[in-house]
N, C-alpha and C positions, 0 to 999 in steps of 0.2 A: 503493499499501500502505499509503503514512503514515495515510488514513484510518481506515483500519482498525487503528490505534497496532500494525503492525508495520512491522519496522526486519528487509532483508534484509541479511545478511552474504555473502562470498563466500570461503571458503578455498581454498587448493591450487589456488592460477587459475594455474599454473606446471607442474601435473599432477606435482608432486613434484618439479619439477626437468625431469622427459620431455622437456618443450614447450623449454626452455632448453638440452638435449644437443642434443652434434653429431650429425649425423643417423646416422653412422657408429658410433657410441656406443650406441647404445641396446639397451635391453636386450634379449631373443629375442623377450618378449611383446609387445612395442612394437615390432615393425618394422614393422607396420603405417603408421605414424606418419611415417619416412623422406621418403618423397616427397611430402608435403606437407610437412615442413619443408625441402627442399632448396629448392621452390618458393617458400617463404613467404621462406629466404633469397634468394633469386633477385629477386624483386620488393622485398625491403626495400633490394640491393644499388640497386635500379634507381633506388628512391627515396631514394636516400642518406640510409638509416634503419637499423634495428637491426630484427630482427625480434620483441627484448623491445619495444620499441616500438609493433610493431603488437600482440604482445599486450594491451600497456596501452590500445590505441585499440580493443581489443575490451572489456573491461574497462569503459572508458570511456560507451562506447556502451548501457550495459545499465544504464537511468535508474533502474532499482527500486534497485540497488544503495546502499546507506548506508554499508558501510563492506568492506573487504579484510584478509582476516587473508594473510601470506605467510610465509615462514618464510627465516633467512639465515645463515649463516655466516660472515658478515666486513662488516666495515665498509665497504667498498670492494663488495662485492653491495651493503648499501642505497643507495648513493650511484648505482650506474649506475638500480637500480630506480627512485630519485627522479628521476633524471635522464630517463629515459624516461617514467614519467609525464608529466612537461610538456613530451615531446616527440614523447607519442603521433599515431602516424599511425593512420590508419584506412582500410578494404580497402569496397571497392563494394560485393561481397557475403559478409557472413563466414558465411550458411548453407552454401555451398561446401564450407566449412573443416568444417564440424563432422564429430566422430568419432561412431558408434552403438556399438564395438564396448565392453558393458562389462569384460572384459577388459581392455581399456586404462584405461577409466574408473575403474573402481573399484580402486582399493591394496590391498583385501583379496582382492582375484582375483589378486593378481598373484602370479607362480609364483616363489619365490625359487630363485636357480640358485647 
């Protein structure tokens, strides 16, 4: 994309925190993510890493990305994210983790409860 002078930035890489939530604390509209998060946590434990490190590995695997935008609520969160960025882990098949449900992927469609 750099040849066309286009910069690709990703925002909400944690899906506004859903991807970092405990599976049993997901809101009703996102319960479909629960099984994936449980499995990802299992892989993380087996790999002696964290779910956050796998999420960072996914983002780093997108070579077209020039920048990411994240939201934090504390300096501790920022430090955890920076540490995970430097300890990123990669899954062999990120595609198997994809989610297609627009009701989950698009925050404007989230039902407030």
